[in-house]
C-alpha positions in Angstrom: -18.3 -34.4 41.7 -15.0 -33.2 39.2 -15.9 -29.7 37.5 -15.7 -29.6 33.6 -15.7 -26.5 31.5 -18.6 -26.0 28.9 -17.5 -26.5 25.4 -18.6 -23.5 24.0 -18.5 -20.4 26.9 -15.7 -22.1 29.0 -17.2 -21.9 32.3 -16.8 -24.4 34.8 -19.7 -26.3 36.6 -19.9 -30.0 38.1 -20.3 -32.7 35.6 -23.3 -34.1 36.9 -25.4 -31.0 35.7 -23.8 -30.5 32.7 -25.6 -31.5 29.5 -23.0 -34.3 28.0 -22.7 -35.5 24.1 -20.6 -37.9 22.3 -19.0 -37.7 19.2 -16.8 -40.5 18.4 -14.4 -41.0 21.0 -14.7 -37.0 22.2 -17.1 -35.8 24.5 -18.4 -32.2 24.8 -19.8 -30.9 28.0 -22.6 -27.7 27.7 -23.9 -25.7 30.5 -26.7 -25.0 28.7 -29.2 -25.9 25.9 -28.1 -22.3 24.4 -24.5 -23.2 24.3 -25.0 -26.1 22.6 -27.2 -25.1 20.0 -24.9 -21.9 19.3 -22.1 -24.7 19.1 -23.9 -26.6 16.3 -25.1 -23.3 15.1 -20.9 -22.6 14.4 -19.8 -25.7 13.3 -22.8 -26.0 10.4 -21.8 -22.7 9.3 -18.0 -23.5 9.2 -17.1 -21.2 11.9 -15.9 -23.4 14.7 -12.2 -22.0 14.2 -13.4 -19.6 16.6 -12.7 -21.7 19.5 -9.1 -21.4 18.3 -9.4 -17.8 18.4 -11.3 -17.9 22.0 -8.0 -19.5 23.1 -9.0 -20.1 27.2 -11.2 -16.7 27.5 -14.5 -17.2 28.8 -17.7 -16.0 27.8 -20.8 -15.1 29.2 -23.5 -18.0 28.7 -26.3 -16.8 26.2 -28.9 -15.1 28.2 -33.0 -15.6 27.6 -34.4 -12.7 25.4 -37.4 -11.7 25.5 -39.5 -12.1 22.1 -39.1 -8.7 20.9 -37.7 -8.7 17.5 -40.9 -7.5 15.8 -40.3 -4.3 16.8 -37.4 -3.8 14.7 -39.4 -3.5 11.7 -41.6 -1.2 13.1 -42.1 2.2 11.0 -41.1 4.5 13.9 -37.9 2.5 14.9 -37.0 2.3 11.1 -37.6 6.3 10.9 -35.4 7.0 14.4 -32.8 4.7 13.8 -32.1 3.6 10.2 -31.0 5.6 8.0 -32.1 4.8 4.0 -29.0 5.6 1.5 -29.2 6.8 -2.0 -28.7 3.5 -3.7 -32.1 2.1 -1.9 -29.6 -0.1 0.9 -30.5 0.8 4.9 -27.8 1.1 6.7 -27.6 1.3 11.1 -25.1 1.8 14.1 -25.6 -1.1 16.6 -24.0 -1.9 19.9 -23.0 -5.4 20.4 -23.4 -6.6 23.6 -21.2 -9.5 25.3 -17.9 -8.8 23.0 -14.9 -10.0 25.3 -12.0 -10.2 22.9 -11.1 -9.9 19.3 -12.6 -13.4 18.7 -16.0 -12.3 19.5 -15.6 -9.2 16.8 -14.3 -11.8 14.4 -17.3 -13.7 15.0 -19.9 -11.3 14.8 -18.4 -9.8 11.7 -17.6 -13.5 9.9 -21.3 -14.2 10.8 -23.1 -10.8 9.2 -20.8 -11.1 6.1 -22.2 -15.0 5.4 -26.1 -13.4 5.9 -27.4 -13.2 2.7 -28.5 -9.3 2.2 -25.9 -8.0 4.3 -23.8 -5.8 2.3 -21.3 -4.5 5.0 -20.7 -5.3 8.4 -17.7 -3.7 10.7 -17.4 -3.7 14.1 -15.0 -1.5 16.8 -13.6 -3.5 19.2 -13.1 -0.7 21.3 -16.4 0.7 21.4 -18.3 -2.4 20.4 -20.0 -0.2 17.9 -21.1 -1.7 14.8 -21.5 -0.3 11.3 -24.5 -3.0 9.1 -25.5 -2.0 6.1 -28.0 -4.4 4.6 -30.4 -4.8 1.4 -34.2 -4.3 2.7 -35.5 -6.2 -0.1 -33.3 -9.4 1.1 -33.5 -9.4 4.9 -35.0 -7.4 7.9 -33.3 -5.6 10.8 -35.1 -8.1 13.0 -33.5 -11.2 11.3 -30.0 -9.6 11.4 -30.6 -9.2 15.5 -31.9 -12.6 15.6 -28.8 -13.9 13.8 -26.5 -12.2 16.3 -28.6 -13.6 19.2 -28.1 -16.8 17.8 -24.4 -16.6 18.3 -24.9 -15.5 22.0 -24.8 -11.9 21.2 -27.1 -8.7 21.5 -27.5 -5.8 19.9 -29.7 -2.7 20.3 -29.1 0.5 18.1 -27.2 3.1 19.2 -28.1 6.1 20.6 -26.0 9.3 20.5 -27.5 10.7 24.0 -27.1 7.4 25.7 -23.7 7.4 24.5 -22.9 10.7 26.0 -24.4 9.6 29.4 -22.0 6.9 29.8 -18.9 9.2 28.4 -20.3 11.6 31.5 -20.0 8.5 33.9 -16.5 7.7 32.7 -15.6 11.4 33.1 -16.9 11.5 36.8 -15.2 8.3 37.4 -11.5 9.7 35.9 -12.3 12.9 38.2 -12.9 10.8 41.1 -9.8 8.4 40.8 -7.7 11.7 39.9 -9.2 13.3 42.9 -7.8 10.7 45.1 -4.5 10.3 43.8 -3.6 14.2 43.8 -5.1 14.2 47.8 -2.5 11.6 48.4 0.5 12.9 46.1 0.2 16.6 47.6 0.3 14.8 51.5 2.9 12.1 50.6 5.1 15.0 49.6 5.2 16.5 52.7 6.3 13.3 54.3 8.5 12.5 51.6 10.6 15.9 52.4 11.3 14.8 55.8 12.3 11.8 54.7 14.9 13.2 52.0 16.1 15.6 54.9 16.5 12.9 57.1 18.9 11.2 54.9 21.0 13.9 55.2 20.6 15.2 58.7 19.8 12.0 60.5 16.7 10.0 61.4 15.9 7.3 63.9 14.6 4.0 62.4 11.3 3.9 64.1 10.2 7.5 62.7 11.5 6.2 59.8 9.6 3.3 59.4 6.2 5.8 60.9 6.8 7.7 58.0 7.2 4.7 55.6 4.0 3.3 57.2 2.1 6.8 56.6 3.2 7.0 52.8 2.4 3.3 52.4 -1.4 3.7 53.6 -1.5 6.9 51.2 0.0 4.8 48.2 -2.0 1.7 48.7 -5.7 3.4 47.6 -3.6 5.9 44.9 -2.3 2.1 43.4 -5.7 0.3 43.4 -8.4 2.9 43.4 -7.0 5.4 40.9 -4.5 3.5 39.3 -7.1 0.7 38.5 -7.6 2.1 35.3 -4.1 0.9 34.0 -4.5 -2.7 35.5 -7.7 -3.0 33.8 -6.4 -1.8 30.4 -3.5 -4.0 31.2 -5.4 -7.3 31.4 -7.4 -6.5 28.8 -4.5 -5.9 26.5 -2.8 -9.4 27.7 -6.2 -11.1 27.0 -5.9 -10.3 23.7 -2.6 -10.9 23.2 -1.2 -6.8 23.1 1.3 -5.1 25.1 -0.2 -1.8 25.6 0.8 1.9 27.8 -1.6 0.4 30.8 0.9 -2.4 31.0 3.9 -0.1 31.1 2.7 1.9 33.6 0.9 -0.8 35.9 4.0 -2.8 35.8 6.5 0.2 36.8 4.0 1.1 39.6 3.4 -2.3 40.8 7.1 -3.1 41.0 8.0 -0.2 42.9 5.2 -0.7 45.7 6.1 -4.0 46.2 9.8 -3.5 46.4 8.7 -0.6 48.6 6.7 -2.9 51.1 9.9 -5.3 51.4 12.1 -1.9 51.9 9.8 -1.1 54.7 9.2 -4.5 56.5 13.2 -5.4 56.0 14.5 -2.0 56.7 16.8 -2.6 54.1 16.9 0.2 51.3 15.1 3.1 50.6 10.9 3.0 49.9 9.4 4.5 46.7 6.2 4.8 47.8 6.1 8.8 46.4 6.9 7.7 43.0 4.2 5.2 43.1 1.8 7.6 43.3 3.3 10.3 41.5 3.7 7.8 38.4 -0.2 6.8 39.0 -1.3 10.6 39.3 0.9 12.3 36.4 -0.1 9.6 34.1 -3.7 10.0 35.2 -3.7 13.6 34.5 -2.7 13.1 31.3 -5.6 10.3 30.3 -7.7 12.8 32.1 -6.8 15.7 29.5 -7.0 13.4 27.0 -10.3 12.3 27.7 -11.6 16.4 27.9 -9.6 17.0 24.5 -11.6 14.2 22.9 -15.1 15.4 24.6 -14.1 18.9 23.3 -13.4 18.0 19.8 -16.9 16.1 20.1 -18.6 19.2 21.5 -19.5 20.7 17.9 -21.7 17.5 17.4 -23.2 17.8 20.5 -23.8 21.7 20.3 -25.5 20.8 16.9 -27.5 17.8 17.9 -28.5 18.5 21.4 -30.3 21.4 21.1 -32.5 20.2 18.2 -36.5 20.4 18.9 -38.1 17.0 19.1 -41.4 18.2 17.9 -42.5 21.2 15.1 -45.7 22.9 14.9 -47.0 21.6 11.3 -49.9 23.6 9.8 -52.9 20.7 8.7 -56.3 22.4 7.2 -55.4 25.6 8.7 -55.0 24.4 12.4 -51.5 23.9 14.2 -50.7 20.7 15.2 -47.7 19.6 17.2 -45.5 16.4 15.6 -42.3 14.7 16.4 -39.6 15.7 13.7 -39.6 12.1 12.9 -43.4 12.1 11.3 -42.7 15.3 9.3 -42.7 14.3 5.9 -41.6 16.6 2.2 -44.4 18.6 1.5 -45.8 19.7 5.0 -45.9 23.2 5.9 -44.0 24.2 9.3 -44.4 27.3 11.3 -41.5 28.6 13.1 -41.2 31.4 16.0 -38.6 33.8 16.8 -36.2 31.9 19.2 -37.0 27.9 17.5 -34.4 26.1 16.0 -35.4 25.0 12.6 -35.2 20.8 12.5 -35.7 20.4 9.1 -34.9 21.9 5.5 -37.0 23.7 3.3 -38.6 27.0 1.6 -40.1 29.5 2.8 -43.7 29.8 1.7 -44.9 32.7 4.1 -43.7 35.5 6.3 -40.1 37.1 6.6 -37.3 37.3 9.1 -33.7 37.1 10.0 -32.0 33.6 10.6 -29.0 32.7 12.5 -26.6 30.4 10.4 -23.4 30.6 12.4 -23.5 27.1 13.9 -23.6 25.9 10.4 -22.1 28.1 8.4 -19.8 30.0 11.1 -21.4 33.5 9.3 -22.0 35.6 12.0 -24.4 38.2 10.3 -27.7 36.9 10.3 -29.4 35.7 7.1 -32.8 37.5 6.0 -34.8 35.0 4.4 -38.1 35.8 2.4 -40.8 33.9 0.2 -38.8 31.3 -2.3 -35.3 31.5 0.3 -34.1 28.0 0.9 -34.1 27.6 5.1 -31.6 25.1 6.7 -31.9 22.9 9.8 -29.7 23.6 12.6 -30.5 27.7 11.9 -31.9 29.7 14.4 -35.1 32.2 14.1 -34.2 35.6 15.0 -37.4 37.7 14.5 -40.5 37.4 12.0 -43.3 34.1 12.2 -42.5 32.1 9.2 -44.0 29.3 7.7 -41.9 26.9 5.2 -42.2 23.6 3.2 -40.2 20.5 4.2 -38.6 19.5 1.1 -36.5 16.5 3.0 -37.4 14.7 6.2 -35.5 14.7 9.2 -33.3 11.7 8.2 -32.0 13.2 5.2 -31.9 17.2 6.3 -29.0 19.1 6.6 -27.6 18.8 10.3 -28.9 15.2 10.4 -26.5 14.5 7.9 -23.9 16.9 9.1 -23.6 15.2 12.5 -23.7 11.9 10.7 -20.8 12.7 8.5 -18.6 14.3 11.6 -19.7 11.0 13.6 -18.2 8.8 10.3 -15.4 11.0 10.1 -13.7 10.2 13.5 -14.0 6.6 12.9 -11.6 6.5 9.9 -8.2 6.8 10.7 -5.8 8.1 8.6 -2.9 6.1 7.1 -0.2 7.8 8.7 -2.5 7.0 12.3 -2.8 3.4 11.7 1.1 3.5 11.1 1.4 5.0 14.5 -0.6 2.7 16.2 1.0 -0.3 15.0 4.3 1.3 16.2 2.9 1.9 19.5 1.8 -1.6 20.2 5.5 -2.8 19.3 7.1 -0.1 21.0 5.4 -1.5 24.2 6.7 -4.9 24.0 10.3 -3.4 23.2 10.4 -1.3 26.2 9.5 -4.2 28.0 12.6 -6.4 26.7 14.8 -3.5 27.3 13.6 -3.1 31.0 14.1 -6.8 31.7 17.5 -6.5 30.1 18.5 -3.8 31.9 17.4 -5.3 35.2 20.1 -8.4 34.5 22.6 -6.4 33.0 22.5 -4.0 36.3 22.4 -7.2 38.7 25.4 -8.2 36.4 27.7 -5.4 36.8 26.7 -4.5 40.3 24.9 -6.8 42.1 22.8 -4.4 43.6 19.1 -5.7 43.5 17.4 -2.4 44.5 19.3 -0.3 42.3 18.5 -2.7 39.3 15.0 -2.7 40.0 15.2 1.0 40.4 16.6 1.6 37.0 14.4 -0.9 35.1 11.3 0.7 36.8 12.7 4.1 35.6 13.0 2.4 32.0 9.5 1.2 32.1 7.6 4.6 33.4 9.7 7.0 31.2 9.2 5.3 27.7 6.2 6.9 26.5 4.2 5.0 23.4 0.9 7.3 24.8 2.9 10.2 23.2 3.2 8.2 20.0 -0.6 6.7 20.2 -1.7 10.3 21.0 0.3 12.3 18.3 -2.3 11.7 15.6 -5.8 11.2 17.1 -5.7 14.4 19.1 -4.3 16.2 16.2 -7.2 14.9 13.9 -9.7 15.3 16.6 -8.7 19.2 16.8 -8.7 19.6 13.2 -12.1 18.5 12.4 -13.6 20.0 15.1 -12.4 23.8 13.8 -13.1 22.7 10.3 -16.7 21.8 11.3 -17.0 25.2 13.4 -15.9 27.1 10.2 -18.5 25.3 8.1 -15.9 22.8 6.6 -17.0 18.7 6.5 -14.5 16.2 6.1 -16.4 13.0 5.4 -13.2 10.8 6.8 -10.6 11.7 8.9 -8.0 10.4 6.2 -8.8 12.8 3.9 -6.9 15.6 6.0 -3.7 13.5 5.4 -4.9 13.4 1.4 -5.4 17.3 1.4 -2.5 18.4 3.1 -0.2 16.5 0.8 -2.5 17.6 -2.5 -0.2 20.3 -4.9 -3.4 20.9 -7.5 -6.4 22.4 -7.1 -9.1 22.3 -9.9 -12.2 25.0 -9.3 -15.4 24.6 -11.8 -16.3 28.4 -12.8 -20.4 28.7 -12.1 -21.3 28.4 -8.7 -17.7 27.8 -7.3 -15.4 30.8 -8.4 -18.7 32.7 -9.3 -22.0 33.3 -7.0 -24.0 30.8 -9.7 -26.4 33.4 -9.8 -25.8 35.2 -13.4 -27.9 38.3 -14.0 -29.3 38.8 -17.7 -27.4 41.9 -19.2 -28.7 41.7 -22.7 -31.6 40.7 -24.5 -32.5 40.3 -27.8 -35.8 38.8 -29.4 -35.7 37.9 -33.6 -39.4 38.1 -33.3 -42.7 37.1 -31.3 -42.6 34.1 -29.2 -45.0 32.7 -26.2 -43.3 33.4 -23.1 -44.8 31.0 -21.1 -42.9 28.2 -23.1 -39.3 29.8 -22.2 -40.5 30.2 -18.8 -41.6 27.0 -18.5 -38.6 25.4 -20.1 -35.9 27.3 -17.7 -37.9 26.6 -14.8 -37.7 22.9 -15.3 -33.5 23.1 -14.8 -31.5 23.8 -11.9 -28.7 25.5 -13.9 -27.7 29.0 -12.5 -28.2 30.3 -16.2 -31.6 28.8 -16.3 -32.3 30.3 -12.9 -31.1 34.0 -14.2 -33.6 33.9 -17.1 -36.5 32.8 -15.0 -35.6 35.7 -12.8 -35.4 38.3 -15.8 -38.8 36.8 -17.1 -40.3 37.3 -13.9 -39.4 40.9 -13.5 -40.2 41.9 -17.3 -42.9 39.9 -18.2 -46.6 40.3 -17.2 -49.0 37.6 -16.4 -46.6 35.1 -16.5 -47.4 31.4 -15.9 -46.3 28.0 -16.0 -47.6 25.5 -18.8 -47.2 21.7 -19.3 -44.4 20.6 -21.2 -43.9 17.2 -23.2 -40.4 15.3 -23.5 -38.4 17.6 -21.1 -34.6 16.2 -21.8 -31.5 17.6 -19.9 -28.5 17.8 -22.5 -25.4 17.8 -20.5 -23.1 20.6 -20.7 -25.3 22.2 -23.8 -29.2 23.0 -22.6 -32.6 21.6 -22.4 -35.3 20.8 -24.7 -38.9 20.1 -24.9 -42.3 20.2 -26.7 -44.6 23.1 -25.7 -48.2 23.5 -27.3 -47.0 21.2 -30.5 -44.0 23.3 -30.8 -40.3 21.7 -30.5 -38.4 24.1 -27.9 -34.6 24.6 -27.2 -32.6 26.3 -24.7 -29.1 26.3 -24.0 -25.5 27.6 -25.5 -24.1 27.8 -29.1 -23.2 24.1 -29.4 -26.4 22.8 -28.5 -28.0 25.2 -31.7 -24.9 24.0 -34.2 -26.2 20.3 -33.2 -29.4 21.5 -34.3 -28.4 23.1 -37.2 -29.0 26.4 -36.0 -26.5 29.1 -37.1 -26.1 31.7 -34.0 -23.7 34.5 -33.5 -21.7 33.6 -30.1 -19.7 36.4 -30.2 -19.7 38.5 -26.5 -17.6 38.8 -23.5 -20.6 37.6 -21.3 -22.1 34.0 -21.4 -24.8 33.4 -23.6 -28.1 31.3 -24.0 -30.2 31.2 -27.2 -33.8 30.3 -27.1 -35.0 28.2 -30.2 -38.7 27.3 -31.8 -39.3 24.6 -34.5 -35.4 25.2 -35.7 -35.2 28.8 -35.5 -33.7 31.5 -33.1 -36.4 33.2 -31.0 -34.4 35.0 -28.7 -30.9 35.9 -27.2 -29.7 36.5 -23.5 -26.2 37.8 -22.5 -25.5 37.0 -18.7 -22.7 38.1 -16.6 -21.8 36.2 -13.4 -19.8 38.0 -10.4 -17.0 36.4 -8.8 -17.6 35.4 -4.8 -16.6 37.9 -2.5 -13.1 37.3 -1.5 -12.5 34.8 -4.4 -9.3 36.8 -5.7 -7.8 37.1 -2.1 -8.5 33.1 -1.5 -7.0 31.8 -4.5 -3.8 33.9 -4.3 -3.6 32.5 -0.7 -4.1 28.8 -2.2 -1.2 29.3 -4.7 0.8 31.0 -1.6 0.5 27.7 -0.1 2.4 26.0 -3.4 -0.8 24.8 -4.8 -1.3 25.2 -8.7 -5.0 26.5 -9.3 -6.6 25.6 -12.5 -10.2 26.4 -13.9 -12.3 23.7 -15.8 -15.5 24.8 -17.1 -18.5 24.2 -19.6 -19.1 27.5 -20.3 -17.9 29.8 -23.1 -14.3 30.3 -23.5 -14.2 34.2 -23.6 -16.5 34.6 -20.2 -14.4 31.8 -18.4 -11.2 33.6 -19.1 -12.5 37.2 -17.9 -13.6 35.3 -14.7 -9.9 33.6 -14.5 -8.5 37.1 -14.8 -10.4 38.6 -12.2 -9.9 36.7 -9.5 -6.0 35.5 -10.7 -6.0 32.2 -12.7 -3.9 31.4 -15.5 -4.7 28.2 -16.3 -8.1 28.1 -17.7 -9.9 25.3 -19.8 -13.4 26.1 -21.5 -16.2 24.6 -23.2 -15.6 21.5 -21.8 -18.1 18.2 -21.5 -18.4 16.2 -18.4 -16.2 13.2 -19.8 -13.4 15.9 -20.9 -13.4 17.6 -17.0 -12.9 14.0 -16.0 -10.4 13.1 -18.6 -8.2 16.6 -17.4 -8.2 14.8 -13.9 -6.8 12.1 -15.4 -3.9 13.8 -17.3 -3.0 15.3 -14.2 -2.7 12.0 -12.4 -0.5 10.9 -14.9 1.2 13.7 -14.3 1.9 12.5 -10.7 -0.2 15.4 -9.1 -2.4 14.9 -5.9 -5.5 16.5 -7.1 -8.3 18.8 -5.1 -11.6 19.6 -7.0 -14.2 21.7 -6.2 -17.7 21.9 -8.0 -21.2 22.1 -7.2 -23.0 21.0 -10.5 -24.4 17.7 -11.9 -21.8 17.9 -14.6 -19.4 18.0 -12.0 -20.0 15.1 -10.6 -17.7 12.5 -13.1 -14.8 15.2 -12.5 -15.2 15.2 -8.4 -15.2 11.2 -8.2 -11.7 11.1 -10.3 -10.1 13.5 -7.9 -8.2 12.2 -5.0 -10.3 15.0 -2.7 -13.8 15.9 -3.9 -15.1 19.2 -2.7 -18.9 20.1 -2.9 -20.1 23.6 -2.3 -23.2 23.2 0.4 -25.7 24.5 -2.0 -24.8 22.2 -5.0 -26.6 19.4 -6.5 -27.2 16.5 -4.1 -25.1 14.2 -6.7 -22.0 16.5 -6.1 -22.8 16.3 -2.6 -23.3 12.4 -2.7 -19.4 11.9 -4.8 -17.8 14.6 -2.5 -15.3 14.4 0.5 -15.5 17.6 1.9 -18.6 19.8 1.9 -18.2 23.5 2.4 -21.6 24.5 4.3 -21.4 28.4 3.7 -20.4 28.0 -0.4 -17.5 30.4 0.3 -14.3 30.1 -1.7 -12.5 31.4 1.5 -13.5 28.3 3.4 -11.9 26.6 0.7 -8.7 28.3 1.3 -9.6 27.6 5.2 -9.6 24.3 4.1 -6.4 23.9 2.6 -4.9 25.6 6.2 -6.8 23.1 8.5 -5.4 20.2 6.9 -1.7 21.3 6.6 -1.6 22.7 10.0 -3.3 19.4 10.9 -0.9 17.2 9.2 2.0 19.7 10.6 1.1 19.1 14.0 0.7 15.2 13.6 4.4 15.0 12.3 5.7 17.3 14.8 4.0 15.2 17.6 5.8 12.1 16.2 8.7 14.2 15.7 8.4 14.8 19.7 7.3 11.7 20.8 10.5 9.8 18.8 13.3 12.5 19.8 12.1 12.3 23.6 12.4 8.3 23.4 15.4 8.6 21.7 17.0 10.6 24.9 15.4 9.7 27.9 15.2 5.7 27.4 19.0 5.7 27.0 19.3 8.0 30.4 17.1 5.7 32.0 18.7 2.8 30.8 22.4 4.6 32.4 21.0 5.2 35.5 20.7 8.9 35.5 16.7 8.9 35.9 14.8 8.1 39.3 11.1 6.4 39.0 9.7 10.2 40.2 11.2 11.8 37.4 10.4 9.4 34.7 6.8 9.2 35.4 6.9 13.6 35.4 8.7 13.5 32.1 6.3 10.7 30.5 3.0 12.6 31.3 4.9 15.9 30.4 5.7 14.3 26.8 1.8 13.3 26.5 0.9 17.0 27.4 3.7 18.5 25.0 1.9 16.4 22.4 -1.9 17.0 23.4 -0.6 21.1 23.7 0.8 21.0 20.2 -2.5 19.7 18.6 -4.7 22.2 20.1 -2.3 25.0 18.8 -4.2 23.9 15.7 -7.1 26.2 16.9 -4.9 29.2 16.7 -5.1 29.1 12.9 -4.7 32.7 11.6 -7.6 33.9 9.5 
């Protein structure tokens, strides 16, 4: 019985066992009901162009899957794997099983995009990792998984620990293959020394044959075991119509191996088994070092996430209960002892102690925490037993968010890397073409087959698209890793490139240049008033000036207590208003008073806060905010990098100019509303500037969203963190200087790497074409160029402080 191919998966079976379906004059064959169902589903959805993209590739037939869809909608599963975004949408990272080619990626993305309720779906072909965002009110995750299964694939949640195990196995596999290659190379070198000596002193043919066979025995496992990685990579590349670096290495080594067998059997010409083993060994060593460098770059994430506790001690009705971190809710009181790591953000409610925050902020000195102080996940308790109230759940705590940001930043490629990847793809195809033309040219000129083949092999081996391909990602990984160690989080790797090109830095004043904790240095009362109402009013605001007055009242007023307020309203860039015990109260700057028809005296070299009751000023506060430690030196260093620095603030002009003078900023614009700050950013863009802005308050959010790079201070408002591209976890302005330096060093390394790669190929390829390079030297120089690129990238880590 003749064999026929399944219309869907292209696997061949006897016609007698196939499901036959006639459509007009066309006959369709299906190996199972699953393939038949998927075929009709794709046609009904208008996705049958999938088969054109699939070409002759074969798929695995759909597997019978257990009925486990309900587990994807369980609350425990949601807490562990699904992230709830601020806009109410859900997102998850999935691993898609069954992807064989780019057509599979296209089909899955297409089906998901056409599914109502799915907002975003992107799949990384190399890792099979999908990022899916959906509206939980429209579709459930179980329905999304069911949709993926319906087209013949399967999906399960991405778990970093599982992926780490796979990465560890991959490193072990590389290591084993490299050991075999090194062993063979070291032994083949001794035989090669004897062979080259015999070329000059004379050697009997039978001895030469024995040495050739010994080399063949060593070269064979090196090529087909150690070099299997390159054959596999070349095969997948060809399947997807892509000529890659693996194809060049595999082609060069295989041609040299086959020619050497012919030379060994016929006793004509010289064997190149030593070149075969060295080509594989040198390039594999380069690949192994690349794998290790990527592992080191990811070690920051591992160090942050792996040591996190899976359970915490929660105080419930005066009893200590061990709960999984996923079950802890905001408001729960957690107890932490010396040596334990904080898993969830919160505020200390009882006890005092020192905490090591070095893994998050880079700050080496322990931070002493008292009741009322914030405590962040990832920090380690050094001494004292502390109880704190959780302010967030596990999924939205600082450390979890930091790991997620780092992971996402590694998946987003800078424009220069996308360009380099495109060039390296065409480069490989160009080199193969040059090698073929070189072979034809040498045969035509010399008629020497052996010489022509050796020269063309040298051209294939010496060309280094991997140096071009490594130029950007290795430098980017090292840059992101260094930034994370210093408490600087880039949300995308692409922002490194943008920040490196920036020529203007815009700074907010309060909380960015200054400590953000103004202290009352002057107070004047204009009559009696209820201090409890003022205390309650400033307590309702998160603005630093309100916090300063709150601290002052706590220190100077006895029996202070919070009272209920009605109609509390935040007035952007002006202050707050409310009703307290039947009286209309206002607190804010002179502008707010003037808008309410209240005349005030606003002459002061400090920031002013007025408190009014029923249209009359009751009190006036003068507040002083100090610049952050090292602010002047950091701003000076940034200016030396050729970046213009300016200050945009909603504070009064005198206070703004005084701070600006202290830190060395000449360009100052004060008393700006949020929309006016944003308009200033637009003006800078109109002048062709690339603008970086740093801020920490709600009133900075609009201007931050307008800038090319938005930098949020780690202690800032959540909305400022949401719109930011870079987060400074330690709040130090010195970290802003480090962010500029790291981005510039990284971008400089990328350009150097690309220049080195272009220069190397421009010199070596013509030399190889001209016949001046043997395959052994070609393999060595090709690996050396890759190692130079990796080594140059690692220099970023030696950034001066």
